[in-house]
N, C-alpha and C positions, 0 to 999 in steps of 0.2 A: 229336799233331803231324799236321797236314795236309800231304800231299805232292802238289805240282802237277806236278813234272817230275823229271828226273834232274839238273837244274841247281840249285844253291844259290848265292845271292849273300849273302855273310856279311860284314857290317861289324863290326869289333871295335875296342874302345878304351874309354876312360873319358870319357863325355859331360861330366862335371863338371870336366875338366882341360884345357879349351881345345882347342888343336890336336891333342892326343892323342886326341880324340874324333872325328876326321875320318871314320873308318870307320863309326862309329855314325851320325853325321849324314848320311852318304851313303846308308846303308841306310834311314834314316827317309825321306829324300827319294824314294828308289826305291819304297818301299812305297806312296807316294801316286800312283804312275804305273800305267798299264795293264799294264806288264810283270809286276807283282806278282800278277796273276791267272794268269799262265802259267808262271812260275818261282817258286821259293821265295826270298823276300827276308827275311833275319833280322837284327835288331839283336842281335849276340852279346855286347854289353857287354865285359867284361874277359876274355873267353875262358876257357880252362881245360877241365877234364874234363866240365863240364856241357854242353858243345857236342858231345861225342863222338857222341851219337845222330844229330845232323844229318850228320856226316861219314860215318857208317856207312850211311845210307840214300840218299845222293846219289852218283852216279858222277863228277860234275864239280862243283868248288867254286871260285867266284870270291871270294877274300878281299880285304878292303880294310882297310888299317891305316896308322898313322903310323910313321915311323922317324926316329931321330936318326942322321944320317950327315953326310958331308962335302958333300952336294949343297945347292944353294940351296933355301931354304924354299919349299915349294909345288911342287917338282919331283915329277913323277909317273913312276914306273917300273913296268914289268910284269916279274915274276920267275916262273919256273915251277919251284918247289922240288920235289924228289923225296924229299929226306930232311930231317930236322930241321936238319942242319948247313947246308943250302942257304938257310935263312932269313937275312935280314940280321942281323948280330951285334948291332946297336943298335936293335932294335925297341922299341916302347914298353913300358910298365910290366908288361904281362901276358905278355911274351916267354917266360918259363920255362914257364908253363902250356901255351901253344900248342906249344912244342917237345916237351914231355912228351906231349901229346895225339897229335902226329904220330908219335912213337916208338911209342905204344900202338897206333895204327892199323896201323903197319907190322908189329908183332908179331902182331896179330890177322889180318893179311892182308886188311884192309878199307880200304886206303888209296885214296881217290878221286884223280882227276886234279885237281891244285890249280894255280890261277892266282892269283898274289898281286900286287895293286896296292899299292905303298907310296907314301906321300906324305911327302916330307922335311919335317921340322919343325925349328925352331931350338932349342926347349926345351919342357919340360913345365910348363905353368902350374899353379899349385897350386889355384886356385879359378876357376870361371867357365865358362860354356858358349860364350862368344864365340870365334870363330876369328880369328887374326891376318889381316891383309889379304892376304899372299901365299897363305896356305892357303885362305882364303875365295875368292880369285880363281881358284884352281886347281880348285875344286869343280865348276863346270860342265863343264870339260874332262875331269875324272875321271868324271863321270856319263856323258858321251858315250863314253869309252873302255870303261867297264863295259858299256854297252848294246851297243856294237859287238861286243865279245867275246861277250856273251850271244847275240847274233844269229848269230855265227859258230859257236858251240857248239850252238845250238838253231836250225837253219835254218828251222824252221816258225814262228819268231817274226817278227812284223812290226816292223821297226825303226821305221818311220814311226808305227805305233800306239804304240809305247813312248815316242816323243818327243812325242806329242800334248800332254801336260801340262807339258812342260818349257819 
């Protein structure tokens, strides 16, 4: 694993289940931008314990994931969870693995500072990589918010440079 900085941007979700893959799709878009040379940007897939090493070696983590909640589809919220119970109750299909991983990090005293961007989705589609219109329309704003937070967390980053390819 190559480590560029103390900051990890991690998109999680199932790419093959439509809106549930918004985290992965966002990470893939960010990997094509200059920011990927200065911070670590990872497509974390469906999460779980195989991501533990990424959390152990980064002091700050920006997570991006879908959530099933009462908000309008495409709504973006930033949450700063400190414990597994602080994660939204209705996160997408890999919720249990992520919560278990956070509990493990706390037990090992290796918990990084986590910032969680959740994007509200209406449902989990069974097949397909296409995002619904509300979630697709939210993606540019989500990328902007992730880049702004990355700049705040890593002041040496040039936000203008990160936005060049967007």
